C-alpha positions as CSV (number, residue, x, y, z in Angstrom):
1,X,54.1,-8.9,-229.0
2,X,51.0,-11.2,-229.1
3,X,53.3,-14.2,-229.4
4,X,55.3,-13.1,-226.3
5,X,52.2,-12.3,-224.3
6,X,50.5,-15.6,-225.1
7,X,53.7,-17.6,-224.4
8,X,54.0,-16.0,-221.0
9,X,50.4,-16.3,-220.1
10,X,50.0,-19.9,-221.2
11,X,53.3,-20.8,-219.7
12,X,52.4,-19.2,-216.4
13,X,49.0,-21.0,-216.3
14,X,50.7,-24.4,-217.1
15,X,53.3,-23.8,-214.4
16,X,50.7,-22.7,-211.8
17,X,48.7,-25.8,-212.5
18,X,51.8,-28.0,-212.4
19,X,52.8,-26.6,-209.0
20,X,49.3,-27.2,-207.7
21,X,49.5,-30.8,-208.9
22,X,53.0,-31.1,-207.4
23,X,51.6,-30.8,-203.9
24,X,49.1,-33.5,-204.6
25,X,51.2,-36.2,-206.2
26,X,54.1,-38.4,-205.1
27,X,54.4,-40.3,-208.4
28,X,57.9,-40.2,-209.9
29,X,56.7,-39.9,-213.5
30,X,54.3,-37.1,-212.7
31,X,57.0,-35.3,-210.8
32,X,59.3,-35.4,-213.8
33,X,56.5,-34.0,-216.0
34,X,55.9,-31.2,-213.6
35,X,59.6,-30.3,-213.4
36,X,59.7,-30.4,-217.2
37,X,56.8,-27.9,-217.4
38,X,58.5,-25.6,-214.8
39,X,61.8,-25.7,-216.7
40,X,60.0,-25.1,-220.0
41,X,58.5,-21.9,-218.5
42,X,62.0,-20.9,-217.2
43,X,63.3,-21.4,-220.8
44,X,60.5,-19.2,-222.1
45,X,61.3,-16.4,-219.6
46,X,65.0,-16.7,-220.4
47,X,64.5,-16.6,-224.2
48,X,62.2,-13.5,-223.9
49,X,64.8,-11.8,-221.7
50,X,67.4,-12.5,-224.4
51,X,65.1,-11.2,-227.0
52,X,65.0,-7.9,-225.2
53,X,68.8,-7.8,-224.8
54,X,69.1,-9.0,-221.2
55,X,71.5,-12.0,-220.9
56,X,72.0,-13.4,-217.5
57,X,74.2,-16.2,-218.6
58,X,77.3,-16.2,-216.4
59,X,79.1,-19.3,-217.8
60,X,79.6,-19.6,-221.6
61,X,80.9,-22.1,-224.0
62,X,82.6,-20.3,-226.8
63,X,80.2,-17.4,-227.6
64,X,77.1,-19.1,-226.3
65,X,75.8,-18.9,-222.8
66,X,75.5,-22.2,-221.0
67,X,71.9,-21.4,-220.1
68,X,71.1,-20.9,-223.8
69,X,72.3,-24.5,-224.5
70,X,70.8,-26.3,-221.5
71,X,67.4,-24.6,-221.0
72,X,65.9,-25.7,-224.3
73,X,67.0,-29.3,-223.7
74,X,66.1,-29.7,-220.0
75,X,62.3,-29.9,-220.5
76,X,62.6,-32.6,-223.1
77,X,65.1,-34.5,-220.9
78,X,62.6,-34.5,-218.0
79,X,59.7,-35.5,-220.3
80,X,61.8,-38.3,-221.7
81,X,62.7,-39.5,-218.2
82,X,59.0,-39.4,-217.2
83,X,58.0,-41.5,-220.2
84,X,60.8,-43.9,-219.5
85,X,59.5,-44.3,-215.9
86,X,56.0,-45.0,-217.2
87,X,57.2,-47.5,-219.8
88,X,59.4,-49.3,-217.2
89,X,56.4,-49.4,-214.8
90,X,54.2,-51.0,-217.5
91,X,56.9,-53.4,-218.6
92,X,57.5,-54.5,-215.0
93,X,53.8,-55.1,-214.4
94,X,53.4,-57.1,-217.5
95,X,56.4,-59.3,-216.5
96,X,55.0,-60.0,-213.1
97,X,51.6,-60.9,-214.4
98,X,49.8,-58.1,-212.6
99,X,46.7,-56.6,-214.3
100,X,47.5,-53.5,-216.2
101,X,45.5,-50.4,-215.6
102,X,44.2,-48.6,-218.7
């Protein structure tokens, strides 16, 4: 029960702070990180609901719910996209000769 409570509390805090940052930033990379945090919390909620026997998955592939397959992968996909945007931005700056910020 401590694991579930801590996962929910820390996930809620991270999601709340991410949403607060969302209103203050327009940077693509940061937006992708924020969406990754929010989907990570959604995955936590969904997996805890499944642990207690509630499965809201409507679509399924074989015997697995589509949400069970997608939700664990989505946060990493958003984090990967955010990092790719950051790397592309740094690479583009170094190609044009602009001073890189550290």
